[in-house]
C-alpha positions in Angstrom: -22.0 -19.9 31.0 -22.2 -16.1 31.9 -20.0 -15.4 28.8 -22.7 -17.0 26.6 -25.3 -14.8 28.2 -23.2 -11.7 27.8 -22.7 -12.5 24.1 -26.5 -13.1 23.8 -27.1 -9.6 25.3 -24.5 -8.0 23.1 -26.3 -9.1 19.9 -29.1 -6.6 20.7 -28.2 -3.9 18.3 -30.3 -0.8 17.4 -27.8 0.8 15.1 -30.2 3.0 13.3 -31.0 5.1 16.4 -28.3 7.6 17.4 -29.7 7.8 20.9 -28.6 4.3 21.6 -25.8 4.0 24.1 -24.6 0.5 23.1 -21.0 1.2 24.0 -19.7 2.4 27.4 -19.4 6.2 27.1 -16.8 6.2 29.8 -14.3 5.2 27.1 -15.0 8.6 25.5 -15.3 10.5 28.8 -12.7 13.1 27.7 -14.3 13.7 24.3 -17.8 13.8 25.9 -16.4 16.1 28.7 -18.2 14.0 31.3 -17.8 15.4 34.8 -17.0 13.2 37.9 -20.6 13.0 38.9 -21.7 11.8 35.4 -18.9 9.2 35.4 -20.0 7.9 38.8 -23.6 7.8 37.7 -22.7 5.9 34.5 -20.7 3.4 36.6 -23.7 2.9 38.8 -26.0 2.4 35.8 -23.6 -0.1 34.3 -23.3 -1.9 37.6 -27.1 -2.1 37.8 -27.3 -3.3 34.2 -24.8 -6.2 34.7 -26.6 -7.1 38.0 -29.9 -7.3 36.1 -28.3 -9.4 33.4 -27.0 -11.8 36.0 -30.3 -12.0 37.8 -32.2 -12.5 34.5 -29.8 -15.3 33.7 -30.3 -17.0 37.1 -34.1 -16.8 36.7 -34.5 -17.5 33.0 -31.5 -19.7 32.0 -33.7 -22.5 30.7 -35.9 -20.2 28.6 -33.8 -18.5 25.9 -36.8 -16.3 24.7 -37.5 -15.0 28.2 -33.8 -14.5 28.7 -33.5 -12.5 25.5 -36.5 -10.4 26.4 -35.1 -9.6 29.8 -31.7 -8.7 28.3 -33.4 -6.4 25.8 -35.4 -4.7 28.4 -32.3 -4.2 30.6 -30.4 -2.8 27.7 -33.1 -0.4 26.7 -33.4 0.8 30.3 -29.6 1.2 30.5 -29.5 3.2 27.3 -32.2 5.5 28.5 -30.6 6.1 31.9 -27.2 6.9 30.4 -28.9 9.1 27.7 -30.6 11.1 30.4 -27.2 11.5 32.2 -25.8 13.5 29.2 -26.2 17.2 28.8 -27.6 18.4 25.4 -24.1 19.2 24.0 -22.9 15.7 25.2 -25.8 14.1 23.3 -24.7 15.9 20.1 -21.1 14.7 20.7 -22.3 11.2 21.4 -24.3 11.1 18.1 -21.2 12.2 16.2 -19.1 9.5 18.0 -21.8 6.9 17.3 -22.1 7.8 13.7 -18.3 7.7 13.2 -18.1 4.2 14.8 -21.0 2.8 12.9 -20.0 1.3 9.6 -21.7 3.0 6.7 -23.4 0.8 4.2 -22.2 1.6 0.7 -24.9 2.6 -1.8 -25.1 2.1 -5.5 -25.1 5.9 -6.0 -21.4 6.2 -5.3 
C-alpha cells in the first residue's frame, strides 16, 4: 500500500533541471562537504517530506490525481528546502553529481 504510493511519488522526475534534488544528498555528504548542521537539516527535511507523503496518502488514497498532485507539491517543496540548505560551492558540486548520474541521451551528431 505505502510502497505503491512511494513508487508513485518517485515517478516525478524533473531531470532537465540541475537544481532538482531528487536523490538524498546525504549519500554524497562527503563529496558535498556537508557539515553536521546541514546533515541534520536535510534529515529533518526528509522526515517532513515522508510525513507529508503519508498524510497525503491517508487523505487522498481514493483519488489518484489528487494524490499525485500532493506528492508533486511535497517533492518540489523538499527539493527547494534542500537546495536552500546548500552553500554556493555545494550547489555547483551537486550539479556536477547530478549531471554525472543522469544518463545522457545520445545524439545523431556523434
